[in-house]
C-alpha positions as CSV (number, residue, x, y, z in Angstrom):
1,X,-47.6,62.3,-28.1
2,X,-47.5,61.2,-24.5
3,X,-47.0,57.6,-25.7
4,X,-44.0,58.6,-27.7
5,X,-42.5,60.5,-24.8
6,X,-43.0,57.5,-22.5
7,X,-41.3,55.3,-25.1
8,X,-38.3,57.6,-25.2
9,X,-38.1,57.6,-21.5
10,X,-38.1,53.8,-21.3
11,X,-35.4,53.6,-23.9
12,X,-33.3,56.2,-22.0
13,X,-33.6,54.2,-18.8
14,X,-32.5,51.0,-20.6
15,X,-29.5,52.8,-22.0
16,X,-28.5,54.1,-18.5
17,X,-28.8,50.6,-17.1
18,X,-26.7,49.1,-19.9
19,X,-24.1,51.8,-19.5
20,X,-23.9,51.3,-15.8
21,X,-23.4,47.5,-16.2
22,X,-20.7,48.0,-18.8
23,X,-18.8,50.1,-16.3
24,X,-18.6,47.2,-13.8
25,X,-15.3,46.1,-15.2
26,X,-13.5,49.4,-14.8
27,X,-15.0,49.9,-11.3
28,X,-13.8,46.5,-10.1
29,X,-10.3,47.1,-11.5
30,X,-10.2,50.5,-9.8
31,X,-11.4,48.9,-6.6
32,X,-8.8,46.2,-6.7
33,X,-6.0,48.7,-7.3
34,X,-7.3,50.8,-4.4
35,X,-7.5,47.9,-2.0
36,X,-4.3,46.1,-2.8
37,X,-2.1,49.1,-3.5
38,X,-1.1,49.4,0.2
39,X,-2.3,46.0,1.5
40,X,0.2,44.0,3.5
41,X,-0.4,40.3,3.7
42,X,1.7,39.9,6.9
43,X,-0.5,42.4,8.8
44,X,-3.1,40.8,11.1
45,X,-6.3,42.7,10.1
46,X,-7.4,44.3,13.3
47,X,-7.8,47.9,14.2
48,X,-6.1,47.5,17.6
49,X,-3.2,45.0,17.9
50,X,-4.2,44.2,21.5
51,X,-7.5,42.8,20.3
52,X,-8.0,39.2,19.1
53,X,-9.4,38.4,15.7
54,X,-12.5,36.3,15.8
55,X,-12.6,33.5,13.3
56,X,-15.7,31.4,12.8
57,X,-14.8,27.9,11.9
58,X,-17.0,25.3,10.3
59,X,-16.7,21.9,8.6
60,X,-18.8,20.2,6.0
61,X,-18.2,16.4,5.8
62,X,-18.9,15.2,2.3
63,X,-17.5,11.6,2.3
64,X,-15.6,9.1,4.3
65,X,-13.2,7.7,1.8
66,X,-11.3,5.1,3.8
67,X,-10.7,3.9,7.3
68,X,-7.3,2.3,7.4
69,X,-7.5,0.0,10.5
70,X,-4.0,-1.4,10.1
71,X,-2.2,1.9,9.9
72,X,-5.0,3.7,12.0
73,X,-5.6,6.4,9.4
74,X,-9.0,8.0,8.5
75,X,-9.3,9.6,5.0
76,X,-12.2,12.1,4.6
77,X,-13.5,14.4,1.9
78,X,-14.7,17.6,3.5
79,X,-14.9,21.4,3.2
80,X,-13.1,23.4,5.8
81,X,-15.0,26.5,7.0
82,X,-13.2,29.1,9.1
83,X,-15.1,32.2,10.1
84,X,-12.8,34.9,11.5
85,X,-14.6,37.8,13.3
86,X,-4.7,7.9,10.1
87,X,-4.6,4.5,12.3
88,X,-5.9,6.8,9.4
89,X,-9.2,8.4,8.6
90,X,-9.4,9.6,5.0
91,X,-12.3,12.0,4.5
92,X,-13.5,14.5,1.9
93,X,-14.1,17.8,3.8
94,X,-14.9,21.4,3.1
95,X,-13.4,23.9,5.6
96,X,-15.0,27.3,6.0
97,X,-13.1,30.3,7.3
98,X,-14.8,33.7,7.7
99,X,-13.3,36.8,9.2
100,X,-13.6,40.6,9.0
101,X,-10.7,42.5,7.5
102,X,-10.9,46.2,8.3
103,X,-8.4,46.9,5.5
104,X,-10.9,45.6,2.8
105,X,-13.9,47.9,3.3
106,X,-15.3,50.2,0.7
107,X,-18.5,52.1,-0.1
108,X,-20.1,50.2,-3.0
109,X,-21.8,53.4,-4.3
110,X,-18.3,54.8,-5.0
111,X,-17.4,51.9,-7.2
112,X,-20.4,51.4,-9.5
113,X,-22.3,49.1,-7.0
114,X,-19.5,46.5,-6.7
115,X,-20.4,44.7,-3.4
116,X,-18.0,41.7,-3.5
117,X,-14.7,40.5,-5.0
118,X,-12.9,37.2,-5.5
119,X,-9.3,37.4,-4.7
120,X,-6.6,34.7,-4.6
121,X,-5.5,33.8,-1.1
122,X,-1.8,34.7,-1.7
123,X,-2.7,38.4,-2.0
124,X,-4.6,38.6,1.3
125,X,-4.0,37.7,4.9
126,X,-5.6,34.5,6.0
127,X,-5.4,32.5,9.2
128,X,-2.9,29.7,9.2
129,X,-5.4,27.1,10.4
130,X,-4.1,23.5,10.0
131,X,-5.2,20.0,11.2
132,X,-2.9,19.1,14.1
133,X,-3.3,15.3,13.7
134,X,-2.7,15.2,10.0
135,X,-1.2,12.1,8.5
136,X,-0.9,13.5,4.9
137,X,2.5,13.6,3.2
138,X,2.1,17.3,2.5
139,X,0.5,17.9,6.0
140,X,-2.1,20.3,4.5
141,X,-4.5,18.6,2.2
142,X,-6.6,21.6,1.2
143,X,-7.0,23.2,-2.3
144,X,-6.5,26.9,-2.1
145,X,-9.5,28.6,-3.6
146,X,-10.4,32.3,-4.0
147,X,-11.5,34.3,-1.0
148,X,-14.9,36.1,-1.3
149,X,-14.5,39.6,0.1
150,X,-17.6,41.8,0.7
151,X,-17.8,45.6,0.9
152,X,-18.2,45.5,4.7
153,X,-14.8,43.7,5.1
154,X,-16.3,40.2,5.5
155,X,-13.9,37.5,4.1
156,X,-15.1,33.9,3.3
157,X,-12.6,31.2,2.5
158,X,-13.9,27.7,1.7
159,X,-11.1,25.4,0.7
160,X,-12.0,21.7,-0.1
161,X,-9.6,18.9,0.6
162,X,-8.9,15.3,1.2
163,X,-7.8,14.9,4.8
164,X,-5.8,12.0,6.3
165,X,-6.0,12.1,10.1
166,X,-4.6,9.7,12.7
167,X,-7.3,7.7,14.5
168,X,-7.0,5.2,17.3
169,X,-9.0,2.2,16.0
170,X,-10.4,-0.1,18.7
171,X,-11.5,-3.5,17.2
172,X,-12.3,-5.2,20.5
173,X,-15.9,-5.7,19.5
174,X,-15.3,-6.3,15.7
175,X,-17.5,-6.4,13.7
176,X,-19.9,-4.7,16.1
177,X,-17.6,-1.8,16.8
178,X,-18.0,2.0,16.9
179,X,-15.1,4.3,16.1
180,X,-14.5,7.9,17.3
181,X,-12.0,9.7,15.1
182,X,-11.0,13.2,16.1
183,X,-9.9,16.0,13.7
184,X,-8.2,18.8,15.5
185,X,-7.9,22.2,13.8
186,X,-6.2,25.3,15.1
187,X,-3.8,28.1,14.2
188,X,-0.2,27.1,13.9
189,X,1.4,30.3,15.0
190,X,-1.3,32.6,16.5
191,X,-2.2,32.1,20.1
192,X,-5.6,32.6,21.6
193,X,-4.9,36.3,22.4
194,X,-4.3,37.0,18.7
195,X,-6.7,34.6,16.9
196,X,-9.9,33.3,18.5
197,X,-11.6,30.3,16.8
198,X,-15.3,30.0,17.3
199,X,-17.7,27.3,16.1
200,X,-20.1,28.7,13.5
201,X,-22.7,26.1,14.5
202,X,-23.5,24.5,17.9
203,X,-24.5,21.3,16.1
204,X,-20.9,20.6,15.0
205,X,-20.1,19.7,11.5
206,X,-22.5,20.0,8.5
207,X,-23.7,16.6,7.3
208,X,-26.3,17.8,4.7
209,X,-24.0,16.9,1.8
210,X,-22.7,13.6,3.2
211,X,-22.4,10.7,0.8
212,X,-23.2,7.3,2.5
213,X,-20.3,5.0,3.0
214,X,-20.8,1.3,2.2
215,X,-18.8,0.0,5.1
216,X,-19.4,2.6,7.8
217,X,-22.6,4.3,9.1
218,X,-22.1,7.9,10.3
219,X,-23.6,8.5,13.7
220,X,-22.7,12.2,14.1
221,X,-19.9,14.7,14.1
222,X,-20.0,17.0,17.1
223,X,-17.5,19.9,17.5
224,X,-15.9,21.3,20.6
225,X,-13.7,24.4,21.3
226,X,-10.6,23.8,23.4
227,X,-8.2,26.3,25.0
228,X,-4.9,24.6,25.9
229,X,-1.6,25.9,27.2
230,X,1.3,23.8,25.9
231,X,4.7,23.3,27.5
232,X,6.5,25.2,24.7
233,X,4.6,28.4,25.1
234,X,2.9,30.3,28.0
235,X,0.1,31.7,25.9
236,X,-3.1,29.7,25.5
237,X,-3.9,28.2,22.1
238,X,-7.4,27.6,20.8
239,X,-8.4,24.6,18.7
240,X,-11.7,23.2,17.3
241,X,-11.9,19.4,17.5
242,X,-14.5,17.5,15.5
243,X,-15.3,13.9,16.5
244,X,-16.4,11.7,13.6
245,X,-18.5,9.0,15.2
246,X,-19.0,6.0,12.8
247,X,-20.4,2.5,13.2
248,X,-19.4,-0.5,11.2
249,X,-22.1,-2.0,8.9
250,X,-22.3,-5.6,9.9
251,X,-24.4,-7.0,7.1
252,X,-21.4,-8.2,5.0
253,X,-19.6,-9.7,8.0
254,X,-22.9,-11.2,9.3
255,X,-23.4,-13.3,6.1
256,X,-19.8,-14.1,5.3
257,X,-18.3,-14.6,8.8
258,X,-20.9,-14.9,11.5
259,X,-23.5,-17.1,9.7
260,X,-20.9,-19.8,8.6
261,X,-19.4,-20.0,12.1
262,X,-22.8,-20.3,13.6
263,X,-23.8,-23.0,11.1
264,X,-20.6,-25.0,11.7
265,X,-21.1,-24.7,15.5
266,X,-24.8,-25.8,15.2
267,X,-23.8,-28.8,13.1
268,X,-21.4,-29.8,15.8
269,X,-24.0,-29.4,18.5
270,X,-26.6,-31.4,16.6
271,X,-24.4,-34.4,17.1
272,X,-25.3,-34.4,20.8
273,X,-29.0,-34.7,20.0
274,X,-28.6,-38.1,18.5
275,X,-29.3,-41.2,20.7
276,X,-26.2,-42.5,22.4
277,X,-26.7,-46.0,21.0
278,X,-26.9,-44.6,17.4
279,X,-23.9,-45.3,15.3
280,X,-24.4,-42.1,13.3
281,X,-23.6,-40.1,16.4
282,X,-19.9,-41.2,16.3
283,X,-19.9,-41.2,12.5
284,X,-21.0,-37.5,12.3
285,X,-18.5,-36.5,15.0
286,X,-15.8,-38.3,13.0
287,X,-16.8,-36.5,9.8
288,X,-16.5,-33.1,11.6
289,X,-13.1,-34.0,13.0
290,X,-11.9,-35.2,9.5
291,X,-13.1,-31.9,7.9
292,X,-11.3,-29.8,10.6
293,X,-8.2,-31.9,10.2
294,X,-8.3,-31.4,6.5
295,X,-8.7,-27.7,6.7
296,X,-5.8,-27.3,9.2
297,X,-3.6,-29.6,7.1
298,X,-4.4,-27.6,4.0
299,X,-3.3,-24.4,5.7
300,X,0.0,-26.0,6.8
301,X,0.7,-27.4,3.4
302,X,-0.1,-24.2,1.7
303,X,2.5,-22.5,3.8
304,X,5.0,-25.2,2.8
305,X,4.2,-24.6,-0.9
306,X,4.7,-20.9,-0.6
307,X,7.9,-21.4,1.3
308,X,9.3,-23.7,-1.5
309,X,8.1,-21.3,-4.2
310,X,10.0,-18.3,-2.8
311,X,13.2,-20.0,-1.9
312,X,16.4,-18.8,-3.5
313,X,20.0,-20.1,-3.8
314,X,21.2,-17.5,-1.3
315,X,19.0,-18.8,1.5
316,X,18.5,-22.5,0.9
317,X,20.2,-25.5,-0.6
318,X,18.2,-28.3,-2.0
319,X,19.0,-31.6,-0.2
320,X,19.5,-34.7,-2.4
321,X,16.3,-36.4,-1.0
322,X,14.2,-33.4,-2.1
323,X,15.7,-33.6,-5.6
324,X,15.0,-37.3,-5.7
325,X,11.4,-37.1,-4.3
326,X,10.0,-33.8,-5.7
327,X,12.0,-33.4,-8.9
328,X,12.2,-37.0,-10.1
329,X,10.0,-39.8,-8.6
330,X,6.9,-37.8,-7.5
331,X,6.6,-35.9,-10.8
332,X,6.9,-39.2,-12.6
333,X,4.1,-40.7,-10.5
334,X,1.9,-37.7,-11.0
335,X,2.7,-37.5,-14.7
336,X,4.1,-34.0,-14.4
337,X,6.7,-32.6,-16.8
338,X,8.9,-29.6,-17.2
339,X,9.5,-27.6,-20.5
340,X,12.2,-29.4,-22.4
341,X,12.6,-32.2,-19.8
342,X,10.7,-35.5,-20.1
343,X,10.6,-37.3,-16.8
344,X,10.5,-41.1,-17.0
345,X,11.9,-43.9,-15.0
346,X,14.8,-44.4,-17.5
347,X,15.7,-40.7,-17.6
348,X,15.8,-40.6,-13.8
349,X,18.2,-43.5,-13.6
350,X,20.3,-42.2,-16.5
351,X,20.5,-38.7,-14.9
352,X,21.7,-40.1,-11.6
353,X,24.4,-42.2,-13.3
354,X,25.5,-39.2,-15.4
355,X,26.0,-37.1,-12.3
356,X,28.1,-39.8,-10.7
357,X,30.3,-40.1,-13.8
358,X,30.6,-36.3,-14.0
359,X,31.8,-36.1,-10.4
360,X,34.4,-38.8,-11.0
361,X,35.6,-37.2,-14.2
362,X,36.0,-33.8,-12.6
363,X,37.9,-35.2,-9.7
364,X,40.4,-36.8,-12.0
365,X,40.9,-33.7,-14.3
366,X,43.7,-31.2,-13.9
367,X,43.1,-27.6,-13.0
368,X,43.5,-26.4,-16.6
369,X,41.1,-29.0,-17.9
370,X,38.4,-28.1,-15.3
371,X,38.7,-24.4,-15.9
372,X,38.6,-24.6,-19.7
373,X,36.2,-27.6,-19.7
374,X,38.4,-29.7,-22.1
375,X,39.6,-33.2,-22.2
376,X,42.6,-33.9,-20.0
377,X,45.2,-35.4,-22.4
378,X,48.0,-33.0,-21.4
379,X,49.3,-35.3,-18.6
380,X,49.8,-38.2,-21.0
381,X,51.9,-36.0,-23.3
382,X,53.9,-34.8,-20.3
383,X,54.6,-38.4,-19.2
384,X,55.8,-39.3,-22.6
385,X,58.1,-36.3,-22.8
386,X,59.4,-37.1,-19.3
387,X,60.2,-40.7,-20.3
388,X,62.5,-39.5,-23.1
389,X,64.1,-36.9,-21.1
390,X,67.4,-38.8,-20.6
391,X,67.9,-39.6,-24.2
392,X,67.2,-36.1,-25.4
393,X,69.6,-34.7,-22.8
394,X,72.4,-37.0,-23.8
395,X,72.3,-35.9,-27.4
396,X,72.9,-32.4,-26.3
397,X,69.6,-31.0,-27.5
398,X,67.7,-29.2,-24.8
399,X,63.9,-29.5,-25.0
400,X,61.3,-28.8,-22.3
401,X,60.5,-31.9,-20.3
402,X,58.1,-30.4,-17.7
403,X,55.3,-27.9,-17.7
404,X,57.5,-25.2,-16.1
405,X,60.3,-25.8,-18.7
406,X,57.7,-25.5,-21.4
407,X,56.5,-22.1,-20.0
408,X,60.1,-20.8,-19.7
409,X,60.9,-22.0,-23.2
410,X,57.9,-20.2,-24.7
411,X,58.8,-16.9,-23.0
412,X,55.9,-17.0,-20.5
413,X,56.5,-17.2,-16.8
414,X,54.7,-19.6,-14.5
415,X,53.3,-16.6,-12.6
416,X,51.7,-15.1,-15.6
417,X,50.0,-18.4,-16.6
418,X,48.8,-18.8,-13.0
419,X,47.2,-15.4,-13.1
420,X,45.5,-16.1,-16.4
421,X,44.2,-19.4,-15.1
422,X,43.0,-17.7,-12.0
423,X,41.1,-15.1,-13.9
424,X,39.6,-17.7,-16.2
425,X,38.5,-19.7,-13.2
426,X,36.9,-16.7,-11.6
427,X,34.9,-15.9,-14.7
428,X,33.9,-19.5,-15.3
429,X,32.8,-19.9,-11.7
430,X,30.7,-16.8,-11.8
431,X,28.9,-17.9,-14.9
432,X,28.5,-21.4,-13.6
433,X,27.2,-20.0,-10.2
434,X,24.6,-17.8,-12.0
435,X,23.4,-20.8,-14.0
436,X,23.2,-23.0,-10.9
437,X,21.3,-20.3,-9.0
438,X,18.8,-19.9,-11.8
439,X,18.4,-23.7,-12.1
440,X,18.0,-24.0,-8.3
441,X,15.3,-21.4,-8.1
442,X,13.5,-23.1,-11.0
443,X,13.8,-26.4,-9.1
444,X,12.3,-25.0,-5.9
445,X,9.4,-23.6,-7.9
446,X,8.8,-26.9,-9.6
447,X,9.0,-28.7,-6.3
448,X,6.3,-26.3,-5.0
449,X,4.1,-27.1,-8.0
450,X,4.7,-30.8,-7.3
451,X,3.7,-30.5,-3.6
452,X,0.7,-28.4,-4.6
453,X,-0.4,-31.1,-7.2
454,X,0.2,-33.9,-4.7
455,X,-2.0,-32.1,-2.1
456,X,-4.7,-31.6,-4.6
457,X,-4.9,-35.4,-5.3
458,X,-4.5,-36.4,-1.7
459,X,-7.2,-33.9,-0.3
460,X,-9.6,-34.7,-3.2
461,X,-9.2,-38.4,-2.5
462,X,-9.6,-37.8,1.3
463,X,-12.7,-35.7,0.8
464,X,-14.3,-38.2,-1.5
465,X,-13.5,-41.2,0.8
466,X,-14.7,-39.4,3.9
467,X,-17.9,-38.2,2.4
468,X,-18.7,-41.6,0.8
469,X,-17.9,-43.5,4.0
470,X,-20.2,-41.3,6.1
471,X,-23.0,-41.5,3.5
472,X,-22.7,-45.3,3.1
473,X,-22.7,-45.8,6.8
474,X,-26.2,-44.2,7.1
475,X,-29.1,-46.7,7.1
476,X,-30.8,-44.7,4.4
477,X,-29.8,-41.7,2.3
478,X,-32.9,-40.6,0.5
479,X,-36.3,-40.6,2.1
480,X,-39.3,-40.8,-0.3
């Protein structure tokens, strides 16, 4: 009997617990309606307007994404943490803001035991804390998450974000350099008498979730509170400045930059250890000089090749000697060809003769023949008509004996024909100019290819000859 009563009691307790849990939804809804019914997002949440609102500010550095040394920008991934009671550095950060809002307090027992709420930030007042030295296009790089509100009025806002901050990069001791990049946070509109920022940790930023960067080693991230009076305003403004202290990892630069330079320098110094009367001493020095000369010459010629490749008709004209050397004779020697064009000694000579004949022919043509690109037989017809002008006139029959008479006879004035020829000439010149520009650009690019191929053969030959000469000058190559 007692066992049955105990069993009923247990079941009743379970039902009460289940019913209480099922009422959490209505209680939370009723609580939100109660809190937000008269809430004003513009009101600074203090009981006395003369008091400042304390905001605890914290920062969790998650990742250093990029250090842009050229533009001096640091990109980070961090969490901002505000507690209220990019030269570029690109970082991933979590900010943390925590404050106490006296308008958001309630007795949890009156609302079914609801002790905390998640509310979107646009429905509540929140401090307008921004990074002063931001280099982001939108200035604020945070993602607006919900604010966690507890029954005692405590508000916690943890927006993550990608931050781009300006950073003065000093590469005096590259690659053994340390960089100190500051991230300055503060309220944009509230002065220190209205909003007081306080560090939530004396150790600075939180580095427990930091992801190691392959190029930079993180030394530390101390934080400091500053109170500054600016020229614009007499009131003091409070900011929290975190200094990201990073050191460049030198392993990559050591093996790819320092070691080759040291080896080259050591090889040059080894030449001084040889006896003065040894012929190899001078030979080794000569070899080093040849290699340095070849490297310097290759850089200069590479610049020439790139310059030729990017030339256009608007900026450069191709001189005749370049056409002859780099478009005709040198490609023929190097056995280089162009699509649709076979370069041989006969084609080179024939092309030069054809250009001469074309220039002579164009200089002897009339304007109409050059514009319309036709044979100029019109002057012979005109001369024949002019020769018979007297006989035709004596017979009393009037016929056109000149070009102007022909125009008047056909009902077309000389001015109209001149305008038509002018328009035809303009269109023809534009088309011809476009073709010539395209052909000239193609010629410059082919000339760059020819110079590049020529340098390949010359430097290969030079390297082989220099290496073989040095090796053959030695008394013995292989020691067994």
